[in-house]
KEKE-3310 file (N, C-alpha, C; in steps of 0.2 Angstrom, whole numbers, plus 5000, padded with zeros to 4 digits):
npx = (5047:5041:5022:5017:5024:5022:5009:4994:4981:4967:4954:4952:4961:4954:4944:4949:4956:4942:4939:4948:4947:4931:4938:4947:4940:4929:4939:4939:4923:4924:4931:4926:4915:4920:4927:4917:4910:4920:4924:4913:4907:4918:4921:4925:4937:4945:4945:4948:4964:4969:4967:4981:4991:4992:4999:5009:5025:5036:5043:5047:5040:5035:5034:5025:5024:5022:5026:5013:5004:5015:5019:5010:5001:5012:5023:5016:5010:5022:5028:5021:5018:5034:5033:5025:5035:5037:5042:5045:5051:5056:5050:5060:5061:5072:5072:5072:5080:5095:5096:5089:5099:5097:5081:5079:5069:5058:5055:5038:5041:5028:5021:5015:5004:5001:4993:4979:4975:4977:4988:5001:5017:5029:5025:5016:5028:5034:5027:5021:5033:5037:5026:5030:5043:5035:5030:5015:5005:4996:4984:4982:4969:4962:4954:4945:4948:4959:4979:4984:4974:4973:4982:4983:4986:4980:4960:4956:4956:4948:4949:4935:4939:4928:4914:4898:4901:4896:4885:4890:4898:4888:4885:4890:4898:4899:4908:4914:4923:4928:4946:4953:4962:4972:4972:4970:4958:4959:4970:4972:4963:4968:4981:4970:4967:4977:4984:4974:4969:4981:4983:4971:4977:4986:4977:4975:4990:4997:4986:4979:4968:4952:4953:4939:4934:4943:4945:4933:4938:4948:4939:4929:4941:4947:4936:4935:4946:4947:4933:4940:4950:4943:4938:4947:4950:4942:4947:4960:4955:4948:4955:4954:4964:4979:4974:4974:4987:4994:4992:4993:5006:5014:5009:5018:5033:5029:5025:5038:5048:5055:5064:5054:5056:5055:5049:5049:5049:5048:5033:5026:5033:5031:5015:5009:5016:5025:5017:5012:5023:5023:5014:5016:5025:5021:5013:5013:5030:5033:5036:5048:5055:5064:5071:5074:5089:5090:5100:5098:5087:5088:5093:5101:5096:5091:5088:5074:5067:5054:5051:5046:5038:5030:5026:5019:5023:5032:5044:5054:5057:5071:5077:5070:5074:5084:5083:5075:5085:5092:5085:5076:5057:5044:5035:5024:5015:5008:5005:5001:5005:5019:5037:5041:5031:5030:5041:5039:5033:5020:5006:5000:4986:4982:4977:4980:4994:4999:5009:5013:5026:5035:5047:5056:5072:5073:5080:5085:5077:5071:5083:5084:5072:5061:5041:5026:5013:4998:4985:4968:4976:4990:4993:4982:4988:4993:4984:4976:4982:4988:4973:4973:4982:4982:4971:4977:4985:4977:4969:4982:4981:4968:4970:4977:4974:4976:4971:4966:4969:4983:4989:4992:5000:5012:5018:5024:5033:5038:5044)
npy = (4998:5013:5019:5032:5047:5061:5071:5069:5075:5064:5065:5069:5061:5048:5053:5051:5039:5036:5040:5036:5022:5023:5029:5016:5006:5013:5014:5003:4999:5008:5002:4991:4996:5001:4990:4983:4991:4990:4982:4979:4986:4987:4978:4971:4979:4975:4960:4958:4963:4954:4945:4951:4954:4939:4934:4939:4940:4940:4952:4967:4972:4987:5001:5017:5025:5034:5045:5033:5029:5020:5012:5004:4998:5000:4991:4982:4975:4973:4966:4952:4950:4946:4936:4927:4922:4933:4947:4958:4974:4980:4993:5004:5015:5022:5023:5037:5045:5035:5026:5008:5000:4988:4994:4998:5006:5003:4999:4990:4983:4984:4998:5000:5011:5021:5034:5042:5056:5054:5067:5066:5072:5065:5054:5055:5061:5047:5040:5048:5046:5034:5029:5040:5030:5019:5010:5001:5010:5004:5014:5015:5024:5035:5046:5049:5058:5065:5071:5057:5049:5048:5043:5032:5017:5008:4999:5013:5008:5011:5016:5020:5031:5037:5028:5030:5038:5049:5042:5034:5039:5046:5038:5043:5050:5070:5076:5062:5060:5048:5052:5052:5056:5064:5056:5042:5037:5029:5023:5013:5006:5001:4995:4982:4978:4977:4965:4956:4959:4949:4937:4932:4930:4921:4911:4910:4909:4898:4890:4888:4891:4901:4918:4920:4913:4918:4929:4930:4926:4933:4946:4940:4938:4951:4955:4942:4947:4959:4955:4950:4959:4965:4959:4956:4969:4971:4963:4968:4982:4982:4980:4991:4997:4998:5001:5014:5017:5014:5029:5040:5039:5038:5054:5061:5057:5066:5079:5082:5084:5069:5055:5043:5027:5015:4998:4987:4972:4968:4966:4972:4982:4988:4987:4995:4999:5007:5018:5024:5030:5038:5049:5052:5059:5070:5080:5095:5101:5088:5073:5065:5053:5036:5023:5009:5000:5005:5014:5028:5034:5030:5033:5034:5023:5028:5030:5031:5033:5027:5012:5004:4992:4978:4964:4947:4935:4938:4940:4951:4950:4949:4963:4970:4965:4971:4987:4989:4982:4995:5005:5010:5010:4996:4994:4982:4975:4962:4945:4933:4925:4928:4930:4942:4947:4948:4953:4966:4982:4990:4981:4975:4964:4960:4947:4936:4930:4915:4906:4900:4892:4896:4905:4913:4919:4936:4939:4931:4921:4927:4927:4912:4911:4910:4915:4923:4916:4918:4930:4925:4923:4923:4939:4943:4946:4957:4966:4971:4977:4987:4996:4998:5006:5019:5022:5024:5035:5043:5045:5053:5063:5072:5072:5080:5092:5094:5096:5093:5100:5106:5096:5097:5104:5100:5091:5084:5092:5095:5091)
npz = (5150:5151:5141:5138:5137:5142:5144:5136:5126:5135:5126:5117:5108:5111:5101:5090:5090:5085:5073:5066:5064:5058:5046:5042:5040:5029:5021:5015:5013:5001:4992:4987:4980:4973:4964:4962:4951:4944:4936:4934:4924:4914:4908:4895:4894:4901:4899:4888:4891:4899:4893:4884:4891:4896:4884:4882:4878:4869:4872:4882:4902:4907:4919:4924:4935:4952:4968:4981:4972:4963:4973:4977:4967:4954:4959:4966:4960:4946:4955:4955:4941:4940:4946:4940:4930:4916:4905:4918:4921:4938:4947:4954:4969:4967:4953:4944:4947:4949:4933:4931:4921:4911:4909:4896:4885:4871:4855:4855:4868:4882:4893:4910:4915:4929:4937:4949:4945:4931:4926:4930:4930:4927:4926:4913:4905:4901:4897:4883:4879:4876:4867:4855:4852:4846:4858:4868:4878:4892:4900:4918:4928:4937:4932:4917:4906:4904:4905:4901:4898:4887:4879:4881:4872:4872:4878:4889:4908:4919:4937:4944:4956:4970:4970:4976:4988:4994:5001:5007:5017:5023:5031:5044:5059:5061:5067:5069:5057:5040:5035:5020:5013:4996:4983:4992:4992:4979:4976:4984:4981:4967:4974:4977:4965:4960:4963:4965:4950:4943:4948:4943:4931:4935:4934:4920:4914:4920:4924:4913:4910:4903:4896:4900:4910:4922:4921:4931:4941:4945:4948:4959:4967:4972:4980:4989:4996:5000:5008:5018:5027:5031:5042:5049:5052:5062:5073:5075:5079:5091:5101:5110:5120:5116:5105:5106:5114:5106:5096:5104:5107:5095:5092:5103:5098:5084:5095:5099:5090:5089:5081:5071:5067:5054:5049:5038:5029:5009:5001:5010:5016:5004:5000:5015:5026:5019:5011:5023:5028:5020:5019:5033:5030:5025:5029:5037:5046:5045:5054:5060:5052:5048:5039:5046:5037:5024:5015:5012:5019:5030:5049:5062:5075:5093:5110:5118:5107:5094:5088:5075:5068:5057:5052:5046:5049:5059:5058:5054:5067:5071:5069:5077:5089:5090:5088:5103:5112:5112:5120:5111:5108:5104:5094:5085:5071:5068:5064:5075:5090:5093:5093:5089:5093:5108:5113:5109:5113:5112:5104:5092:5085:5068:5061:5045:5044:5038:5042:5055:5056:5048:5051:5043:5041:5033:5020:5016:5013:5001:4992:4993:4981:4988:4988:4993:4990:4978:4977:4985:5000:5001:5002:5013:5027:5022:5015:5024:5036:5028:5025:5039:5041:5036:5040:5052:5051:5049:5059:5067:5061:5064:5077:5078:5069:5056:5036:5020:5012:5021:5017:5006:5003:5010:5001:4986:4974:4965:4949)
capx = (5047:5033:5023:5018:5029:5021:5001:4991:4974:4964:4943:4953:4963:4947:4938:4955:4953:4935:4940:4954:4942:4928:4943:4953:4931:4926:4940:4935:4919:4922:4937:4921:4911:4926:4931:4913:4912:4926:4921:4903:4905:4924:4922:4925:4943:4948:4946:4956:4971:4972:4970:4985:4997:4995:4999:5014:5030:5043:5048:5046:5033:5039:5031:5028:5021:5025:5021:5012:5001:5022:5020:5006:5000:5016:5027:5014:5010:5031:5030:5020:5020:5039:5033:5024:5039:5035:5048:5045:5057:5056:5053:5063:5060:5077:5073:5070:5087:5098:5090:5092:5103:5091:5077:5080:5061:5061:5046:5035:5037:5023:5023:5010:5005:4995:4990:4974:4974:4980:4994:5007:5021:5034:5020:5017:5033:5038:5022:5022:5038:5037:5021:5033:5045:5030:5028:5011:5003:4991:4982:4976:4967:4954:4952:4946:4947:4966:4984:4988:4970:4972:4988:4984:4984:4976:4958:4961:4955:4948:4948:4935:4941:4923:4908:4893:4904:4891:4882:4895:4900:4881:4881:4897:4899:4902:4916:4920:4919:4936:4949:4958:4966:4976:4968:4971:4955:4961:4978:4969:4958:4975:4979:4966:4965:4986:4985:4965:4970:4988:4977:4967:4984:4990:4974:4977:4996:4996:4983:4975:4962:4953:4951:4931:4937:4952:4943:4928:4942:4950:4932:4930:4947:4947:4930:4936:4951:4941:4931:4945:4953:4935:4936:4955:4952:4938:4950:4963:4955:4947:4957:4957:4971:4983:4976:4977:4993:5000:4992:4998:5017:5017:5009:5022:5036:5027:5025:5047:5055:5059:5060:5050:5059:5051:5058:5047:5050:5042:5029:5023:5036:5028:5009:5006:5021:5026:5014:5013:5027:5024:5008:5015:5032:5015:5011:5018:5031:5031:5036:5055:5056:5071:5067:5079:5093:5089:5103:5095:5083:5092:5098:5105:5089:5092:5083:5063:5062:5051:5054:5037:5038:5026:5026:5014:5025:5039:5050:5057:5062:5081:5082:5064:5077:5089:5082:5075:5091:5096:5082:5069:5050:5045:5028:5022:5010:5006:4996:5002:5009:5027:5047:5039:5021:5034:5047:5034:5029:5014:5007:4994:4986:4980:4977:4980:4997:4997:5012:5017:5030:5041:5050:5064:5076:5070:5083:5088:5069:5072:5090:5081:5066:5049:5034:5023:5006:4995:4978:4966:4980:4996:4990:4981:4987:4997:4979:4971:4987:4986:4970:4973:4989:4978:4966:4980:4986:4970:4967:4986:4979:4962:4972:4985:4970:4978:4965:4968:4975:4989:4995:4993:5008:5018:5017:5029:5027:5043:5045)
capy = (5006:5021:5019:5038:5051:5068:5072:5068:5075:5061:5064:5069:5054:5046:5057:5049:5032:5033:5041:5028:5015:5026:5027:5010:5004:5015:5015:4994:5000:5012:4999:4986:4998:5006:4987:4981:4995:4991:4974:4976:4991:4988:4968:4972:4981:4967:4957:4960:4964:4946:4941:4950:4951:4933:4933:4942:4933:4943:4961:4967:4976:4993:5004:5022:5029:5038:5041:5029:5025:5017:5006:5003:5000:4997:4986:4975:4973:4974:4958:4947:4947:4941:4930:4920:4925:4936:4951:4965:4978:4980:5001:5006:5021:5024:5024:5041:5046:5032:5021:5002:5000:4986:4996:5003:5009:4997:5000:4984:4985:4989:5005:5000:5018:5022:5041:5043:5057:5059:5072:5065:5077:5058:5045:5058:5059:5042:5039:5050:5045:5028:5031:5042:5025:5011:5006:5000:5012:5005:5015:5014:5031:5039:5051:5049:5064:5065:5068:5051:5043:5051:5044:5028:5014:5000:5001:5014:5001:5019:5012:5028:5032:5037:5026:5030:5041:5052:5039:5030:5043:5049:5036:5042:5059:5073:5077:5056:5056:5046:5058:5050:5066:5064:5049:5037:5027:5028:5021:5007:5002:5002:4989:4976:4978:4973:4960:4953:4953:4947:4931:4932:4929:4916:4905:4911:4906:4892:4886:4886:4893:4905:4925:4919:4910:4921:4937:4929:4923:4938:4949:4937:4937:4953:4953:4941:4950:4965:4954:4944:4962:4970:4954:4958:4975:4972:4960:4975:4990:4976:4978:5001:5002:4998:5007:5023:5017:5019:5033:5043:5035:5043:5057:5063:5058:5073:5085:5080:5082:5064:5049:5035:5021:5010:4992:4981:4971:4964:4967:4972:4987:4990:4991:4994:5004:5014:5021:5028:5034:5047:5051:5055:5066:5077:5083:5100:5098:5085:5068:5062:5046:5032:5017:5002:4997:5009:5017:5036:5038:5029:5037:5027:5022:5029:5028:5034:5033:5024:5006:5003:4985:4977:4956:4943:4930:4938:4939:4958:4950:4952:4969:4974:4965:4977:4990:4987:4983:5003:5007:5010:5007:4993:4994:4977:4975:4953:4940:4930:4927:4926:4933:4949:4948:4946:4959:4971:4986:4989:4973:4976:4959:4959:4940:4936:4927:4910:4903:4900:4887:4898:4912:4912:4926:4938:4940:4922:4918:4931:4923:4905:4910:4911:4921:4921:4915:4924:4931:4929:4922:4930:4945:4945:4952:4967:4973:4971:4982:4996:5002:4999:5013:5023:5022:5026:5042:5049:5047:5057:5069:5074:5075:5087:5098:5094:5096:5091:5107:5106:5089:5099:5109:5094:5086:5085:5098:5097:5084)
capz = (5151:5151:5138:5137:5144:5142:5145:5128:5127:5132:5125:5108:5108:5108:5096:5083:5089:5083:5064:5063:5065:5055:5041:5036:5037:5026:5013:5012:5010:4995:4987:4987:4979:4966:4962:4956:4947:4939:4933:4930:4919:4912:4910:4889:4893:4907:4895:4882:4897:4902:4886:4879:4894:4899:4878:4878:4880:4868:4873:4892:4904:4910:4923:4926:4941:4955:4975:4984:4968:4964:4980:4980:4961:4950:4963:4968:4951:4944:4958:4955:4934:4939:4947:4932:4922:4915:4908:4920:4925:4945:4948:4961:4972:4966:4948:4945:4951:4942:4930:4929:4913:4907:4907:4891:4882:4864:4850:4855:4876:4886:4899:4912:4917:4937:4941:4952:4939:4923:4927:4936:4925:4923:4920:4908:4902:4898:4892:4880:4875:4873:4861:4852:4849:4848:4867:4869:4882:4898:4907:4922:4930:4940:4926:4911:4904:4910:4898:4901:4894:4879:4878:4880:4866:4873:4882:4898:4916:4923:4943:4948:4966:4973:4968:4980:4992:4996:5003:5012:5021:5027:5043:5053:5062:5057:5070:5065:5048:5040:5031:5017:5007:4993:4982:4996:4992:4973:4979:4987:4977:4961:4976:4976:4957:4955:4967:4960:4941:4943:4952:4937:4925:4936:4930:4912:4913:4924:4926:4907:4911:4899:4901:4903:4921:4923:4923:4936:4949:4947:4954:4964:4972:4974:4984:4996:5000:5007:5012:5025:5027:5037:5047:5051:5058:5069:5077:5078:5083:5097:5107:5112:5122:5111:5099:5110:5116:5098:5094:5109:5106:5090:5094:5107:5094:5083:5094:5100:5083:5089:5074:5070:5065:5050:5051:5035:5022:5004:5002:5019:5015:4997:5004:5020:5031:5016:5009:5029:5029:5016:5024:5038:5030:5019:5034:5039:5050:5047:5056:5057:5050:5045:5035:5045:5034:5021:5017:5010:5022:5037:5057:5070:5084:5101:5117:5118:5100:5091:5081:5069:5065:5053:5051:5046:5052:5064:5052:5058:5076:5075:5068:5083:5095:5092:5090:5108:5115:5113:5122:5104:5110:5098:5090:5085:5068:5069:5061:5081:5095:5090:5095:5089:5098:5113:5114:5107:5119:5109:5101:5087:5080:5060:5055:5037:5039:5043:5040:5059:5058:5045:5051:5042:5042:5027:5015:5014:5009:4996:4990:4990:4977:4993:4984:4993:4985:4977:4983:4992:5002:5000:5005:5013:5030:5018:5012:5029:5038:5025:5026:5045:5042:5033:5046:5061:5049:5048:5070:5068:5057:5066:5081:5074:5063:5049:5033:5014:5010:5024:5015:4999:5005:5011:4995:4985:4971:4959:4947)
cpx = (5041:5032:5021:5022:5028:5012:4999:4984:4968:4959:4949:4958:4956:4945:4945:4954:4947:4936:4945:4951:4938:4932:4944:4945:4929:4930:4940:4929:4920:4927:4932:4915:4914:4926:4925:4910:4916:4921:4914:4903:4914:4926:4923:4938:4946:4951:4951:4962:4972:4975:4978:4991:4997:4998:5009:5023:5037:5047:5043:5041:5035:5033:5032:5021:5021:5023:5020:5008:5012:5024:5015:5001:5007:5021:5022:5013:5017:5030:5028:5018:5029:5038:5028:5029:5039:5041:5048:5049:5055:5054:5053:5061:5067:5078:5075:5077:5093:5093:5095:5095:5099:5082:5076:5072:5063:5054:5045:5032:5030:5026:5016:5009:4998:4997:4983:4969:4977:4986:4997:5013:5027:5032:5017:5023:5039:5032:5022:5030:5039:5030:5028:5039:5041:5031:5019:5010:4997:4991:4980:4976:4960:4952:4951:4948:4955:4974:4984:4983:4971:4980:4991:4981:4979:4969:4959:4956:4955:4943:4946:4936:4934:4914:4905:4896:4903:4886:4883:4897:4890:4883:4886:4895:4900:4908:4919:4921:4929:4938:4956:4959:4974:4975:4970:4964:4955:4968:4978:4969:4962:4977:4977:4963:4972:4982:4979:4966:4976:4986:4974:4974:4988:4986:4974:4984:4999:4993:4980:4970:4960:4950:4943:4930:4939:4946:4937:4934:4945:4941:4931:4934:4947:4942:4934:4941:4948:4937:4934:4946:4946:4935:4941:4957:4949:4940:4956:4959:4946:4950:4962:4963:4976:4983:4980:4981:4999:4998:4993:5003:5018:5011:5015:5029:5037:5029:5035:5050:5057:5060:5061:5054:5055:5055:5048:5051:5046:5039:5023:5026:5029:5019:5004:5011:5025:5024:5010:5016:5025:5020:5009:5023:5025:5015:5016:5023:5031:5034:5043:5054:5062:5066:5074:5082:5093:5094:5103:5091:5084:5096:5097:5099:5093:5085:5077:5062:5057:5054:5049:5039:5030:5026:5022:5016:5030:5042:5055:5059:5068:5080:5075:5070:5081:5090:5078:5081:5096:5091:5077:5061:5049:5037:5026:5017:5010:5003:4995:5005:5016:5032:5043:5038:5026:5039:5043:5030:5022:5012:5000:4991:4981:4979:4977:4989:4997:5002:5015:5023:5038:5040:5055:5069:5074:5075:5086:5078:5069:5079:5090:5076:5060:5049:5032:5015:5001:4988:4974:4974:4988:4995:4986:4980:4989:4991:4975:4979:4987:4979:4970:4980:4984:4972:4970:4982:4978:4968:4973:4985:4973:4965:4976:4981:4973:4974:4969:4972:4981:4993:4997:5002:5013:5020:5023:5028:5036:5045:5051)
cpy = (5008:5018:5027:5040:5056:5066:5072:5070:5068:5059:5065:5065:5049:5045:5050:5044:5031:5035:5036:5022:5014:5025:5019:5007:5007:5016:5007:4997:5002:5008:4992:4989:4998:4993:4983:4986:4996:4985:4974:4982:4992:4981:4970:4971:4976:4963:4955:4963:4961:4945:4945:4952:4943:4931:4934:4940:4937:4948:4963:4971:4979:4997:5010:5025:5035:5040:5034:5026:5016:5010:5002:5000:4994:4992:4981:4972:4970:4963:4952:4942:4943:4938:4923:4923:4927:4943:4956:4970:4980:4987:5002:5012:5026:5030:5030:5046:5044:5024:5015:5003:4994:4989:5000:5002:5003:4997:4990:4981:4988:4994:5002:5008:5017:5028:5041:5051:5059:5062:5070:5067:5068:5054:5048:5058:5053:5039:5041:5050:5038:5028:5034:5032:5020:5008:5005:5002:5007:5008:5013:5021:5033:5045:5052:5054:5069:5068:5063:5049:5044:5049:5036:5023:5010:5005:5006:5009:5010:5015:5021:5025:5032:5032:5028:5033:5045:5049:5036:5032:5047:5046:5039:5052:5061:5077:5069:5055:5054:5052:5051:5053:5062:5060:5045:5031:5023:5022:5013:5005:4999:4995:4982:4976:4974:4966:4953:4951:4949:4938:4928:4930:4926:4911:4907:4906:4903:4887:4881:4885:4900:4912:4924:4922:4915:4929:4937:4929:4929:4944:4945:4937:4945:4956:4950:4944:4956:4964:4951:4953:4966:4965:4955:4962:4974:4968:4965:4980:4988:4980:4989:5002:5002:5000:5013:5022:5019:5025:5038:5042:5042:5051:5062:5062:5065:5079:5087:5082:5074:5058:5045:5033:5019:5004:4986:4979:4968:4971:4970:4981:4993:4992:4993:5003:5008:5017:5024:5029:5040:5048:5053:5060:5070:5077:5090:5100:5094:5079:5066:5056:5044:5029:5012:5001:4998:5014:5025:5038:5035:5032:5033:5029:5025:5030:5031:5034:5027:5022:5005:4999:4984:4967:4951:4938:4931:4940:4947:4958:4957:4959:4972:4973:4971:4982:4992:4987:4991:5008:5010:5007:5004:4994:4989:4973:4967:4950:4935:4928:4922:4929:4941:4954:4950:4949:4966:4978:4988:4983:4975:4969:4961:4951:4943:4929:4920:4902:4902:4897:4889:4902:4910:4920:4929:4939:4933:4917:4919:4926:4917:4905:4910:4914:4918:4922:4919:4923:4926:4931:4925:4936:4947:4950:4958:4973:4975:4977:4989:4999:5001:5008:5020:5025:5026:5035:5044:5048:5053:5063:5073:5076:5084:5093:5098:5095:5094:5096:5108:5103:5093:5102:5107:5090:5088:5091:5100:5088:5085)
cpz = (5151:5144:5132:5141:5144:5141:5137:5131:5127:5128:5119:5105:5104:5102:5086:5083:5085:5072:5063:5063:5062:5049:5039:5037:5030:5017:5012:5007:5003:4992:4983:4981:4971:4963:4961:4953:4941:4934:4931:4923:4914:4909:4900:4890:4898:4905:4891:4887:4899:4898:4884:4885:4896:4890:4878:4883:4875:4869:4883:4892:4909:4912:4922:4933:4945:4964:4977:4978:4962:4968:4979:4974:4958:4951:4965:4963:4947:4948:4956:4946:4934:4943:4945:4926:4917:4912:4912:4919:4931:4941:4955:4965:4969:4956:4943:4946:4948:4940:4929:4920:4908:4906:4902:4888:4874:4863:4853:4863:4880:4893:4904:4917:4922:4936:4942:4944:4935:4924:4928:4930:4924:4925:4915:4901:4897:4895:4885:4873:4872:4869:4855:4850:4847:4852:4865:4877:4886:4902:4914:4929:4935:4935:4921:4905:4908:4901:4896:4898:4889:4876:4878:4872:4866:4877:4890:4905:4916:4931:4945:4956:4973:4975:4974:4986:4994:5004:5007:5017:5026:5035:5046:5053:5059:5058:5068:5058:5046:5036:5027:5008:5001:4988:4988:4994:4983:4974:4981:4983:4968:4966:4976:4970:4957:4956:4963:4954:4941:4947:4943:4932:4927:4933:4922:4910:4914:4923:4918:4907:4906:4903:4901:4912:4925:4926:4933:4944:4951:4951:4960:4971:4977:4983:4991:4999:5004:5012:5022:5028:5034:5043:5051:5056:5063:5075:5080:5078:5089:5103:5107:5114:5120:5107:5100:5110:5110:5095:5099:5108:5100:5089:5097:5104:5087:5087:5097:5100:5083:5085:5078:5066:5060:5047:5047:5028:5017:5005:5006:5020:5012:4999:5009:5022:5026:5010:5015:5031:5025:5019:5030:5037:5027:5023:5038:5048:5051:5053:5055:5059:5047:5045:5040:5040:5025:5020:5014:5014:5032:5043:5060:5076:5091:5104:5116:5112:5099:5086:5081:5065:5062:5048:5052:5050:5059:5066:5057:5066:5078:5073:5075:5092:5097:5096:5100:5113:5117:5114:5117:5108:5101:5098:5088:5079:5068:5065:5071:5084:5094:5095:5095:5092:5107:5117:5114:5116:5120:5104:5099:5082:5074:5060:5049:5035:5042:5045:5048:5059:5055:5046:5050:5041:5031:5022:5013:5012:5000:4989:4987:4981:4979:4989:4989:4988:4984:4979:4983:4998:5005:5002:5008:5023:5027:5018:5019:5033:5032:5023:5034:5046:5040:5038:5053:5056:5051:5056:5069:5066:5063:5074:5080:5073:5057:5045:5025:5012:5013:5019:5007:5000:5006:5008:4990:4979:4967:4958:4939)
residu = (MET:LEU:ARG:VAL:TYR:VAL:PRO:ILE:ARG:GLU:ASN:ASP:VAL:GLU:ARG:SER:LEU:HIS:VAL:SER:LYS:ASN:THR:SER:LEU:TYR:LEU:ILE:GLU:GLN:ALA:LYS:GLU:ASN:ILE:ASN:PHE:LEU:PHE:ASN:LYS:GLN:ARG:ASP:ALA:ILE:ILE:LYS:PHE:LEU:GLU:HIS:ILE:SER:ASN:PHE:LYS:ASP:LYS:ARG:ILE:HIS:PHE:ALA:ALA:ARG:GLY:ARG:SER:LEU:LEU:LEU:GLY:ALA:ARG:THR:PHE:ALA:ASP:ARG:LEU:THR:GLN:LEU:ASN:LEU:ASN:ALA:VAL:TYR:PRO:THR:LEU:GLU:GLN:TYR:ILE:VAL:TYR:ASP:PRO:ASN:ALA:VAL:LEU:GLU:ARG:GLY:ASP:ILE:ILE:ILE:CYS:PHE:SER:THR:SER:GLY:ARG:THR:GLY:LYS:VAL:LEU:LYS:LYS:ALA:LYS:PHE:GLY:ARG:GLU:ILE:GLY:CYS:GLU:ILE:ILE:VAL:ILE:THR:GLY:SER:LEU:ASP:SER:PRO:LEU:ALA:LYS:LEU:ALA:SER:PHE:PRO:VAL:ILE:TYR:LEU:LYS:PRO:ASP:CYS:LYS:ARG:GLU:GLU:LEU:LEU:SER:LYS:TYR:LYS:GLU:ASP:GLU:LYS:PRO:PHE:THR:PRO:LEU:GLY:THR:THR:SER:GLU:TYR:THR:GLN:LEU:ILE:PHE:SER:GLU:ALA:ILE:CYS:ARG:GLY:LEU:MET:GLU:CYS:ILE:LEU:ASN:ASN:GLU:ASP:VAL:GLU:LYS:SER:PHE:LYS:ILE:SER:LYS:GLU:THR:ALA:LEU:GLU:LEU:LEU:ASP:ARG:ALA:GLU:LYS:ASN:LEU:SER:VAL:ALA:TYR:SER:ASP:GLU:ASP:GLU:ILE:THR:ALA:LEU:LEU:ALA:ASN:PHE:LEU:LEU:LYS:TYR:TYR:SER:GLN:GLN:THR:VAL:HIS:PHE:CYS:ALA:ARG:GLY:LYS:THR:PHE:ASN:MET:ALA:VAL:GLY:PRO:PHE:LYS:MET:ARG:LEU:ASP:GLN:ILE:PRO:HIS:ALA:PHE:VAL:THR:SER:ILE:ILE:ASP:PHE:GLU:PRO:LEU:ASN:ARG:PRO:VAL:ARG:LYS:GLY:GLN:ILE:THR:PHE:THR:ALA:SER:GLY:SER:GLY:ALA:ALA:TYR:SER:ILE:ALA:ARG:ILE:ALA:LYS:GLU:MET:GLY:SER:MET:ILE:ILE:GLY:ILE:THR:SER:PHE:GLU:ASN:ALA:LEU:TRP:GLU:ILE:SER:ASP:ILE:LYS:ILE:LYS:ILE:PRO:GLY:ARG:LYS:ASP:HIS:ASP:ASN:ILE:TYR:ASP:TRP:ASP:ILE:ARG:GLN:TRP:LYS:GLY:TRP:ARG:SER:PRO:PHE:ALA:PRO:ASP:GLY:THR:GLU:PHE:GLU:VAL:SER:VAL:ALA:ALA:PHE:LEU:ASP:GLY:ILE:PHE:ALA:GLY:LEU:ALA:THR:TYR:ILE:GLY:ILE:LYS:GLU:GLU:ASP:MET:ARG:PHE:GLY:HIS:ALA:ASN:ILE:GLU)
# end
C-alpha cells in the first residue's frame, strides 16, 4: 500500500514534526511543575480529600464534567473508584442526553466537579442543584476565583495549569514552540492527578496505610508516571520517518475530507484517543472522524481511509485486521511487536504495556472483571500516548495554520 498519495510540503512537515515533539515534552514538563505546586501548596486539602473519600461508604459519588475533562479527569477517576469498590456513578458520554436511572442525586452524596475555568455551564448547574439538596461539592479546577469554586463545600483542589510556563517555553525556537490550546495543560494535569490520587486511595483502602503515607505515595506516583512518559516518548520520536508518515497521511485526509476512523478501548480511549479525536473535531472545517463500533459516531470503513488504532497489548488487532481487509491504511500505536504491529502500515512504538503474553479479547476481559493495575504500572502506556497525541495534534495544527482563536470557533458553544 502506498504511504502517501499526493504531495505534502516536506519542509513544513519537518517543522510540524519538531512542534509535535516539543509539545509532547513540554506538556510533561508543565505537568511536573503543576503537580509539584499542587502537592507542595495544597497538602492539607489533599490529605483531607484522601481521608474523606477513603472512609466514604454509605452514599454515592457522582461526577460533573464536560469535554476532555470528562474523559481525562472524571472518567479516569470514576473507573478507579469503582475498582476500589466505592459506590461511584460512572459518567458516560451520553449522560446529558440519556440519564442513568440509578444516577439520582440524594442528600449526603458527593459530586466531584472538574472544570478548568470553573465556569462550565452543565457542571455549574449540577453543582448548584447538588448544593441545594445537601450534596457535598468537591471542586477540582484551575480557577480559584470562579463560580464553581465558590460552590465548593470542601477545600478546593487547585490544579494550577501553567506553573513556570514562560520559563519552560523560553527554551523553544519561536517557530517551533509548543501548541497547547484550550486547557490542554490543565486537562493533562487532571489525568495525572486522578491516577495518582487514586493510587493513594488504594493504599488507604486496600493496604490500610495512613493518609500521610498515601499522600506521599500519590505524589511519587504522579512524578514517576511523568518520568516514564518522558522516556517512552524519546523512543516514539526516535523514529522520525514513521512520525512524518503519520503527519503526512493525516494531512492528506484533512484536505481530501476522507474519514479517519479511531479504534481504541477502555483507558486508552478515555485518556488518549478520545481527547485526540475531540481536538481534530475542533479544527474549523474539521477532520471527518468516526469511532469504530460506537453507533452514534460510527461511519463505514472504505478503501483509502485511515484506521487509527492504539493498544498497548495489541488487543485491537482483530478490528484493525478487518479494516485493513477493507482497504484502509492502519496506523498502529502499541508497546511491542505483536499482531497489531505486524499489520500496521505506519507503526509507532510507545513502551508502557508489559503483559506480552496476555492479549485477550477486550470485551471478554471486561466481562471477566479484569482491570489494569493502579498507577504507575497500569497507566504508563496511556499517559505516554496522551502526551504523544497532543503533540501530534499540535504538529497538524501548525501545518494547517490553526491558532487558538480559530479553535474557539470550532469549540462547542451550546450547553
